[in-house]
TORTOR-365014 format. One record per residue (C-alpha): residue number from 1; residue in three letters; x, y, z. Coordinates in steps of 0.25 Angstrom, whole numbers. Layout:
N
[rec NUM, 'ALA', [X, Y, Z]] ...
END
This chain:
442
[rec 1, 'MET', [118, -6, -127]] [rec 2, 'SER', [131, -2, -133]] [rec 3, 'THR', [138, 9, -125]] [rec 4, 'ILE', [131, 5, -112]] [rec 5, 'SER', [132, -9, -105]] [rec 6, 'LYS', [118, -13, -101]] [rec 7, 'ASP', [123, -22, -90]] [rec 8, 'SER', [131, -11, -84]] [rec 9, 'LEU', [120, -1, -86]] [rec 10, 'LYS', [111, -11, -78]] [rec 11, 'THR', [121, -12, -67]] [rec 12, 'SER', [121, 3, -66]] [rec 13, 'LEU', [106, 4, -66]] [rec 14, 'LEU', [105, -6, -54]] [rec 15, 'GLN', [114, 4, -46]] [rec 16, 'LEU', [104, 15, -47]] [rec 17, 'GLU', [94, 19, -36]] [rec 18, 'CYS', [81, 21, -43]] [rec 19, 'HIS', [67, 14, -45]] [rec 20, 'PHE', [72, 3, -53]] [rec 21, 'THR', [82, -2, -43]] [rec 22, 'TRP', [72, 0, -32]] [rec 23, 'THR', [64, -11, -38]] [rec 24, 'LEU', [52, -2, -39]] [rec 25, 'LEU', [47, 0, -53]] [rec 26, 'LYS', [36, -8, -59]] [rec 27, 'LYS', [39, -18, -71]] [rec 28, 'HIS', [30, -10, -81]] [rec 29, 'ASN', [36, 3, -79]] [rec 30, 'SER', [34, 13, -91]] [rec 31, 'ASN', [48, 18, -95]] [rec 32, 'GLU', [43, 30, -102]] [rec 33, 'GLU', [34, 34, -90]] [rec 34, 'ALA', [45, 32, -80]] [rec 35, 'LEU', [54, 41, -89]] [rec 36, 'ARG', [43, 52, -88]] [rec 37, 'SER', [43, 50, -73]] [rec 38, 'LEU', [58, 51, -71]] [rec 39, 'LYS', [58, 64, -80]] [rec 40, 'LYS', [48, 70, -70]] [rec 41, 'ALA', [56, 65, -58]] [rec 42, 'GLU', [69, 71, -65]] [rec 43, 'GLU', [62, 85, -67]] [rec 44, 'ALA', [57, 85, -53]] [rec 45, 'ILE', [71, 83, -47]] [rec 46, 'GLN', [76, 94, -56]] [rec 47, 'LYS', [65, 103, -51]] [rec 48, 'ARG', [66, 100, -36]] [rec 49, 'HIS', [80, 96, -34]] [rec 50, 'PRO', [88, 104, -45]] [rec 51, 'ASP', [101, 104, -36]] [rec 52, 'GLU', [100, 89, -33]] [rec 53, 'ILE', [97, 83, -47]] [rec 54, 'ASP', [107, 72, -46]] [rec 55, 'ARG', [104, 68, -32]] [rec 56, 'ARG', [89, 67, -35]] [rec 57, 'SER', [89, 61, -48]] [rec 58, 'LEU', [97, 48, -46]] [rec 59, 'VAL', [84, 39, -45]] [rec 60, 'THR', [78, 46, -57]] [rec 61, 'TRP', [90, 44, -65]] [rec 62, 'GLY', [91, 30, -61]] [rec 63, 'ASN', [77, 27, -65]] [rec 64, 'TYR', [80, 34, -78]] [rec 65, 'ALA', [92, 24, -80]] [rec 66, 'TRP', [83, 12, -78]] [rec 67, 'ILE', [72, 16, -87]] [rec 68, 'TYR', [81, 19, -98]] [rec 69, 'TYR', [88, 6, -96]] [rec 70, 'HIS', [74, -2, -97]] [rec 71, 'MET', [71, 6, -109]] [rec 72, 'GLN', [85, 1, -115]] [rec 73, 'ARG', [90, 16, -116]] [rec 74, 'TYR', [103, 12, -110]] [rec 75, 'GLU', [111, 25, -113]] [rec 76, 'GLU', [100, 33, -106]] [rec 77, 'ALA', [100, 23, -94]] [rec 78, 'GLN', [115, 25, -93]] [rec 79, 'THR', [114, 40, -93]] [rec 80, 'TYR', [106, 40, -81]] [rec 81, 'VAL', [114, 29, -74]] [rec 82, 'SER', [126, 38, -76]] [rec 83, 'LYS', [118, 50, -71]] [rec 84, 'VAL', [116, 43, -58]] [rec 85, 'GLN', [130, 38, -57]] [rec 86, 'ASN', [136, 52, -59]] [rec 87, 'SER', [126, 58, -49]] [rec 88, 'CYS', [130, 47, -39]] [rec 89, 'LYS', [145, 50, -41]] [rec 90, 'LYS', [142, 65, -38]] [rec 91, 'LEU', [133, 62, -26]] [rec 92, 'SER', [140, 50, -19]] [rec 93, 'SER', [152, 45, -27]] [rec 94, 'THR', [145, 31, -29]] [rec 95, 'ALA', [142, 31, -43]] [rec 96, 'HIS', [141, 16, -44]] [rec 97, 'GLU', [134, 13, -31]] [rec 98, 'LYS', [119, 16, -27]] [rec 99, 'ILE', [119, 30, -22]] [rec 100, 'GLN', [111, 31, -9]] [rec 101, 'LEU', [106, 45, -8]] [rec 102, 'PRO', [94, 48, 2]] [rec 103, 'GLU', [86, 54, -10]] [rec 104, 'ILE', [87, 40, -17]] [rec 105, 'TYR', [83, 33, -5]] [rec 106, 'ALA', [71, 42, -4]] [rec 107, 'GLU', [67, 41, -18]] [rec 108, 'GLN', [68, 26, -17]] [rec 109, 'GLY', [59, 27, -5]] [rec 110, 'TRP', [48, 36, -12]] [rec 111, 'ALA', [49, 26, -24]] [rec 112, 'LEU', [47, 14, -15]] [rec 113, 'LEU', [35, 21, -8]] [rec 114, 'ARG', [28, 22, -22]] [rec 115, 'PHE', [29, 7, -24]] [rec 116, 'GLY', [20, 3, -13]] [rec 117, 'ARG', [20, -3, 1]] [rec 118, 'ASN', [30, -14, -2]] [rec 119, 'TYR', [41, -3, -3]] [rec 120, 'PHE', [37, 5, 9]] [rec 121, 'GLU', [48, -1, 18]] [rec 122, 'ARG', [59, 1, 8]] [rec 123, 'ALA', [54, 15, 6]] [rec 124, 'MET', [55, 18, 21]] [rec 125, 'ASN', [69, 13, 21]] [rec 126, 'CYS', [73, 22, 9]] [rec 127, 'PHE', [68, 34, 16]] [rec 128, 'GLU', [75, 30, 29]] [rec 129, 'ASN', [88, 29, 21]] [rec 130, 'ALA', [86, 43, 15]] [rec 131, 'LEU', [83, 49, 29]] [rec 132, 'GLU', [96, 44, 34]] [rec 133, 'SER', [103, 53, 25]] [rec 134, 'GLU', [93, 65, 27]] [rec 135, 'PRO', [85, 63, 39]] [rec 136, 'ASN', [78, 77, 37]] [rec 137, 'ASN', [74, 75, 23]] [rec 138, 'SER', [59, 77, 22]] [rec 139, 'ASP', [57, 69, 9]] [rec 140, 'PHE', [64, 57, 15]] [rec 141, 'SER', [57, 59, 28]] [rec 142, 'ALA', [43, 59, 20]] [rec 143, 'GLY', [47, 47, 13]] [rec 144, 'TYR', [51, 39, 25]] [rec 145, 'ALA', [38, 43, 32]] [rec 146, 'THR', [29, 40, 20]] [rec 147, 'ALA', [36, 26, 19]] [rec 148, 'MET', [34, 24, 34]] [rec 149, 'TYR', [19, 28, 33]] [rec 150, 'ARG', [16, 19, 22]] [rec 151, 'LEU', [23, 7, 28]] [rec 152, 'GLU', [15, 10, 41]] [rec 153, 'GLY', [2, 10, 33]] [rec 154, 'ASP', [6, -3, 26]] [rec 155, 'THR', [9, -10, 39]] [rec 156, 'GLN', [-4, -6, 45]] [rec 157, 'ARG', [-12, -11, 34]] [rec 158, 'TYR', [-5, -24, 31]] [rec 159, 'GLY', [1, -27, 45]] [rec 160, 'GLY', [16, -26, 50]] [rec 161, 'GLU', [24, -17, 59]] [rec 162, 'VAL', [20, -2, 59]] [rec 163, 'ARG', [31, 8, 59]] [rec 164, 'PRO', [26, 22, 64]] [rec 165, 'CYS', [28, 32, 54]] [rec 166, 'LEU', [22, 44, 62]] [rec 167, 'GLU', [36, 50, 65]] [rec 168, 'ALA', [41, 48, 51]] [rec 169, 'LEU', [29, 56, 46]] [rec 170, 'LYS', [31, 67, 56]] [rec 171, 'ARG', [45, 68, 53]] [rec 172, 'ALA', [42, 69, 38]] [rec 173, 'VAL', [32, 80, 40]] [rec 174, 'GLU', [41, 88, 50]] [rec 175, 'LEU', [52, 88, 39]] [rec 176, 'ASN', [42, 92, 28]] [rec 177, 'PRO', [28, 97, 33]] [rec 178, 'THR', [24, 101, 18]] [rec 179, 'ASP', [25, 86, 14]] [rec 180, 'THR', [10, 84, 15]] [rec 181, 'THR', [11, 69, 11]] [rec 182, 'VAL', [18, 66, 23]] [rec 183, 'VAL', [10, 75, 31]] [rec 184, 'ALA', [-2, 67, 27]] [rec 185, 'LEU', [4, 54, 30]] [rec 186, 'LEU', [7, 59, 44]] [rec 187, 'ALA', [-7, 63, 46]] [rec 188, 'LEU', [-12, 49, 42]] [rec 189, 'GLU', [-2, 43, 51]] [rec 190, 'LEU', [-7, 51, 63]] [rec 191, 'GLN', [-21, 47, 59]] [rec 192, 'ARG', [-17, 33, 59]] [rec 193, 'LEU', [-12, 35, 74]] [rec 194, 'ASN', [-25, 41, 78]] [rec 195, 'ARG', [-20, 55, 77]] [rec 196, 'ALA', [-29, 60, 66]] [rec 197, 'ASN', [-31, 74, 71]] [rec 198, 'GLU', [-17, 76, 71]] [rec 199, 'GLY', [-16, 70, 57]] [rec 200, 'GLU', [-27, 78, 52]] [rec 201, 'ARG', [-20, 91, 55]] [rec 202, 'TYR', [-9, 87, 45]] [rec 203, 'ILE', [-19, 83, 35]] [rec 204, 'GLU', [-25, 97, 36]] [rec 205, 'GLU', [-12, 104, 35]] [rec 206, 'GLY', [-8, 96, 23]] [rec 207, 'LEU', [-22, 99, 16]] [rec 208, 'LYS', [-18, 114, 17]] [rec 209, 'LYS', [-3, 112, 13]] [rec 210, 'THR', [-6, 103, 1]] [rec 211, 'PRO', [-21, 103, -3]] [rec 212, 'ASP', [-18, 99, -17]] [rec 213, 'PHE', [-8, 87, -15]] [rec 214, 'PRO', [-15, 74, -18]] [rec 215, 'VAL', [-6, 65, -10]] [rec 216, 'PHE', [-9, 73, 2]] [rec 217, 'LEU', [-23, 74, -1]] [rec 218, 'ARG', [-24, 59, -2]] [rec 219, 'HIS', [-18, 57, 12]] [rec 220, 'ALA', [-27, 68, 18]] [rec 221, 'ALA', [-39, 60, 12]] [rec 222, 'ASN', [-34, 47, 18]] [rec 223, 'PHE', [-33, 54, 31]] [rec 224, 'TYR', [-47, 59, 31]] [rec 225, 'ARG', [-53, 46, 26]] [rec 226, 'LYS', [-46, 39, 37]] [rec 227, 'LYS', [-52, 49, 47]] [rec 228, 'GLY', [-66, 46, 41]] [rec 229, 'VAL', [-68, 60, 35]] [rec 230, 'VAL', [-71, 54, 21]] [rec 231, 'ASN', [-77, 66, 14]] [rec 232, 'LYS', [-64, 74, 17]] [rec 233, 'ALA', [-56, 63, 12]] [rec 234, 'VAL', [-64, 62, -1]] [rec 235, 'GLU', [-63, 77, -3]] [rec 236, 'ILE', [-48, 77, -2]] [rec 237, 'LEU', [-47, 65, -11]] [rec 238, 'GLN', [-55, 71, -22]] [rec 239, 'LYS', [-47, 84, -21]] [rec 240, 'ALA', [-34, 75, -23]] [rec 241, 'LEU', [-40, 67, -34]] [rec 242, 'ALA', [-43, 80, -42]] [rec 243, 'LEU', [-28, 82, -41]] [rec 244, 'THR', [-24, 68, -45]] [rec 245, 'PRO', [-36, 61, -51]] [rec 246, 'ASN', [-28, 48, -54]] [rec 247, 'CYS', [-23, 46, -40]] [rec 248, 'VAL', [-26, 31, -36]] [rec 249, 'ALA', [-24, 34, -21]] [rec 250, 'LEU', [-35, 45, -22]] [rec 251, 'HIS', [-45, 37, -29]] [rec 252, 'HIS', [-43, 25, -19]] [rec 253, 'GLN', [-44, 34, -7]] [rec 254, 'LEU', [-57, 40, -13]] [rec 255, 'GLY', [-62, 26, -14]] [rec 256, 'LEU', [-59, 24, 1]] [rec 257, 'CYS', [-66, 36, 5]] [rec 258, 'TYR', [-79, 33, -3]] [rec 259, 'ARG', [-78, 19, 3]] [rec 260, 'LEU', [-77, 24, 17]] [rec 261, 'LYS', [-89, 33, 14]] [rec 262, 'VAL', [-97, 21, 9]] [rec 263, 'LEU', [-93, 13, 22]] [rec 264, 'GLN', [-97, 25, 31]] [rec 265, 'LEU', [-111, 25, 24]] [rec 266, 'LYS', [-113, 10, 25]] [rec 267, 'LYS', [-113, 12, 40]] [rec 268, 'MET', [-126, 21, 40]] [rec 269, 'ARG', [-139, 14, 43]] [rec 270, 'TYR', [-145, 19, 29]] [rec 271, 'PRO', [-133, 22, 20]] [rec 272, 'PRO', [-136, 31, 8]] [rec 273, 'LYS', [-136, 22, -4]] [rec 274, 'GLU', [-133, 32, -15]] [rec 275, 'GLU', [-121, 38, -7]] [rec 276, 'MET', [-116, 24, -4]] [rec 277, 'ASP', [-117, 20, -18]] [rec 278, 'ASN', [-110, 33, -23]] [rec 279, 'LEU', [-98, 32, -13]] [rec 280, 'THR', [-97, 17, -16]] [rec 281, 'GLN', [-95, 20, -31]] [rec 282, 'LEU', [-85, 31, -28]] [rec 283, 'ALA', [-77, 22, -20]] [rec 284, 'ILE', [-77, 11, -31]] [rec 285, 'PHE', [-74, 22, -42]] [rec 286, 'HIS', [-61, 27, -35]] [rec 287, 'PHE', [-56, 13, -31]] [rec 288, 'LYS', [-58, 9, -46]] [rec 289, 'ILE', [-50, 21, -50]] [rec 290, 'ALA', [-39, 17, -40]] [rec 291, 'ILE', [-38, 3, -46]] [rec 292, 'ASP', [-39, 8, -61]] [rec 293, 'LYS', [-27, 17, -58]] [rec 294, 'LYS', [-19, 7, -50]] [rec 295, 'PRO', [-23, -7, -53]] [rec 296, 'VAL', [-14, -12, -42]] [rec 297, 'PHE', [-21, -4, -31]] [rec 298, 'PHE', [-24, -16, -21]] [rec 299, 'SER', [-32, -9, -11]] [rec 300, 'ALA', [-41, -1, -21]] [rec 301, 'TYR', [-45, -15, -27]] [rec 302, 'SER', [-49, -20, -13]] [rec 303, 'ASP', [-56, -7, -10]] [rec 304, 'LEU', [-64, -7, -23]] [rec 305, 'ALA', [-68, -22, -20]] [rec 306, 'GLY', [-73, -17, -7]] [rec 307, 'MET', [-81, -6, -13]] [rec 308, 'TYR', [-88, -16, -23]] [rec 309, 'ALA', [-91, -25, -11]] [rec 310, 'ILE', [-98, -13, -4]] [rec 311, 'ASP', [-106, -10, -17]] [rec 312, 'LYS', [-110, -24, -17]] [rec 313, 'ARG', [-103, -26, -31]] [rec 314, 'TYR', [-98, -39, -26]] [rec 315, 'GLU', [-93, -45, -39]] [rec 316, 'GLU', [-84, -33, -42]] [rec 317, 'ALA', [-79, -34, -28]] [rec 318, 'GLU', [-76, -49, -30]] [rec 319, 'GLU', [-69, -47, -43]] [rec 320, 'ILE', [-59, -37, -37]] [rec 321, 'TYR', [-57, -46, -24]] [rec 322, 'GLN', [-54, -58, -33]] [rec 323, 'LYS', [-44, -50, -42]] [rec 324, 'MET', [-37, -45, -29]] [rec 325, 'LEU', [-37, -59, -23]] [rec 326, 'GLN', [-30, -64, -36]] [rec 327, 'ARG', [-20, -54, -37]] [rec 328, 'ASN', [-5, -59, -34]] [rec 329, 'ASP', [1, -45, -33]] [rec 330, 'LEU', [-5, -42, -19]] [rec 331, 'ALA', [4, -41, -6]] [rec 332, 'CYS', [1, -51, 5]] [rec 333, 'ASP', [-6, -41, 13]] [rec 334, 'GLU', [-14, -36, 1]] [rec 335, 'LYS', [-19, -50, -1]] [rec 336, 'GLN', [-23, -51, 13]] [rec 337, 'ASP', [-31, -38, 12]] [rec 338, 'ILE', [-39, -43, 0]] [rec 339, 'TYR', [-42, -57, 7]] [rec 340, 'PHE', [-47, -49, 18]] [rec 341, 'LYS', [-56, -39, 10]] [rec 342, 'TYR', [-61, -51, 1]] [rec 343, 'GLY', [-64, -59, 14]] [rec 344, 'HIS', [-72, -46, 19]] [rec 345, 'PHE', [-79, -45, 5]] [rec 346, 'GLN', [-84, -60, 6]] [rec 347, 'GLN', [-88, -59, 21]] [rec 348, 'PHE', [-96, -46, 21]] [rec 349, 'HIS', [-100, -44, 6]] [rec 350, 'MET', [-101, -58, 1]] [rec 351, 'LYS', [-105, -64, 14]] [rec 352, 'SER', [-96, -76, 13]] [rec 353, 'GLU', [-89, -79, 26]] [rec 354, 'SER', [-83, -91, 20]] [rec 355, 'LYS', [-76, -84, 9]] [rec 356, 'ALA', [-72, -72, 18]] [rec 357, 'ILE', [-65, -82, 28]] [rec 358, 'LYS', [-58, -88, 16]] [rec 359, 'TYR', [-52, -75, 12]] [rec 360, 'TYR', [-49, -71, 26]] [rec 361, 'ILE', [-41, -83, 28]] [rec 362, 'GLU', [-34, -81, 14]] [rec 363, 'CYS', [-29, -68, 21]] [rec 364, 'LEU', [-24, -75, 33]] [rec 365, 'LYS', [-16, -85, 25]] [rec 366, 'LEU', [-7, -73, 21]] [rec 367, 'GLU', [1, -72, 34]] [rec 368, 'ILE', [6, -57, 33]] [rec 369, 'ASP', [0, -49, 44]] [rec 370, 'SER', [-10, -38, 39]] [rec 371, 'TYR', [-22, -31, 42]] [rec 372, 'ALA', [-30, -39, 33]] [rec 373, 'ARG', [-25, -52, 39]] [rec 374, 'LYS', [-29, -47, 53]] [rec 375, 'LYS', [-43, -44, 48]] [rec 376, 'CYS', [-45, -57, 41]] [rec 377, 'SER', [-40, -65, 53]] [rec 378, 'LYS', [-50, -58, 62]] [rec 379, 'VAL', [-62, -59, 53]] [rec 380, 'VAL', [-60, -73, 49]] [rec 381, 'GLU', [-58, -78, 63]] [rec 382, 'THR', [-71, -70, 67]] [rec 383, 'LEU', [-79, -76, 56]] [rec 384, 'LEU', [-74, -90, 59]] [rec 385, 'ASN', [-76, -89, 74]] [rec 386, 'GLN', [-90, -83, 72]] [rec 387, 'LYS', [-94, -95, 64]] [rec 388, 'ILE', [-88, -105, 73]] [rec 389, 'GLU', [-94, -99, 86]] [rec 390, 'SER', [-108, -98, 80]] [rec 391, 'GLY', [-108, -113, 77]] [rec 392, 'LEU', [-108, -112, 62]] [rec 393, 'GLY', [-93, -115, 61]] [rec 394, 'ASP', [-89, -129, 56]] [rec 395, 'ALA', [-75, -136, 55]] [rec 396, 'THR', [-71, -128, 43]] [rec 397, 'ASP', [-73, -115, 50]] [rec 398, 'ILE', [-66, -119, 62]] [rec 399, 'SER', [-54, -124, 54]] [rec 400, 'THR', [-54, -111, 46]] [rec 401, 'LEU', [-53, -104, 59]] [rec 402, 'GLY', [-41, -113, 62]] [rec 403, 'LEU', [-35, -109, 49]] [rec 404, 'VAL', [-37, -94, 53]] [rec 405, 'HIS', [-30, -97, 66]] [rec 406, 'LYS', [-19, -104, 59]] [rec 407, 'LEU', [-16, -93, 49]] [rec 408, 'ASN', [-16, -83, 61]] [rec 409, 'GLY', [-5, -92, 68]] [rec 410, 'LYS', [-15, -96, 79]] [rec 411, 'LYS', [-11, -111, 79]] [rec 412, 'GLN', [-18, -115, 92]] [rec 413, 'GLU', [-31, -109, 88]] [rec 414, 'ALA', [-30, -115, 74]] [rec 415, 'ILE', [-28, -129, 80]] [rec 416, 'GLU', [-40, -128, 89]] [rec 417, 'CYS', [-49, -124, 77]] [rec 418, 'TYR', [-43, -136, 69]] [rec 419, 'GLU', [-46, -145, 80]] [rec 420, 'GLU', [-60, -140, 81]] [rec 421, 'ALA', [-62, -141, 66]] [rec 422, 'ILE', [-57, -156, 66]] [rec 423, 'ALA', [-66, -159, 78]] [rec 424, 'LEU', [-78, -156, 68]] [rec 425, 'ASP', [-71, -162, 55]] [rec 426, 'PRO', [-61, -173, 60]] [rec 427, 'ASN', [-57, -178, 47]] [rec 428, 'ASN', [-53, -164, 40]] [rec 429, 'GLU', [-39, -166, 35]] [rec 430, 'GLU', [-37, -151, 33]] [rec 431, 'TYR', [-40, -148, 48]] [rec 432, 'LEU', [-32, -159, 53]] [rec 433, 'ASN', [-20, -155, 44]] [rec 434, 'ALA', [-21, -141, 49]] [rec 435, 'LEU', [-22, -145, 64]] [rec 436, 'THR', [-10, -154, 62]] [rec 437, 'GLU', [-2, -143, 55]] [rec 438, 'LEU', [-5, -133, 66]] [rec 439, 'ARG', [-2, -143, 78]] [rec 440, 'LEU', [12, -146, 71]] [rec 441, 'SER', [15, -131, 70]] [rec 442, 'ILE', [14, -128, 85]] 
END
């Protein structure tokens, strides 16, 4: 680097507001592919916002600068740094500082939403910042409502404080009734609040406004699946899939629909075997596509293993569960979920209560409060109590119940169990140590 100092360029790059300084991009990002994406983004800005190109292009130019820097094309990197700095001078006279335009907050928010649930809280905060400057901006409002909706769904699934997003969704729809993505989220939220009839009216309106918009169709199908109108959900998903055949979410949802149809048929006294087999294979087919196209799709693996179990393909189910149990990239609540599902598999398909209890307890050892942990706690307590109360339980079962109580913070109940276990097995050091530890902790 002759004319440009690499260190000073790096210093300037770190001042930019873009995906690289938001700690979002994956390590193995393809530079050429990223440049193509940025070219498309640039063209879209020129087409949609010809009078605000500087203001709208700051993030895109920042990304260009970083990519060229990583490609060691420093002259081009400096060109884009200069473009950002010159635009910042025109917009706010802060060429050497990070510019805080509401559009940048919003773009950061949308980027964060794309990177998954660990970023939802940050995304919501970004949109809040954007709305402070422009409270009536429909795009910022839609982003804020979307982030709140996803946060709420996440906290419901994995435990935590639920933040009501209904008002935020209503506000977003009021500002832009043509945004059927937000309209669909409002409908789903109303459904969650047991106001499905009200929600369905929004879905029907959306189907008229944007009958060929795959994102809306996916949400509409989700609505009908949750309502139990599975055939309509399948019909909508097949239409969406014809428009975007490689969409992972659509394949996963189709799998969920076919699984639901299988479970509905299983409740019949004489379920039609041929139809059951066909639907089972369809569910497996779509779950496998979802995994092939997105190998990190945690819930699709879990759903596929569950379908193999339903189909009595136990070895294939076991293989997937073992792979999931050995993964070290899962969040704590995802690990709890797989312990619960594998315990369920052992209990109901492999008929091994002892293995089921082992994995339910592994879930309880992870202390974060979640739906899966609550389920494990309830199931394992029931299993152990039934065994003990029927007279089939021994000291091991009673001490295991003591461990369950201990993991759930019920120290007195745990002490009573360990005392009972020691009465049956007086010299067991494990029980004695556990009892001593519990007594000292009170």
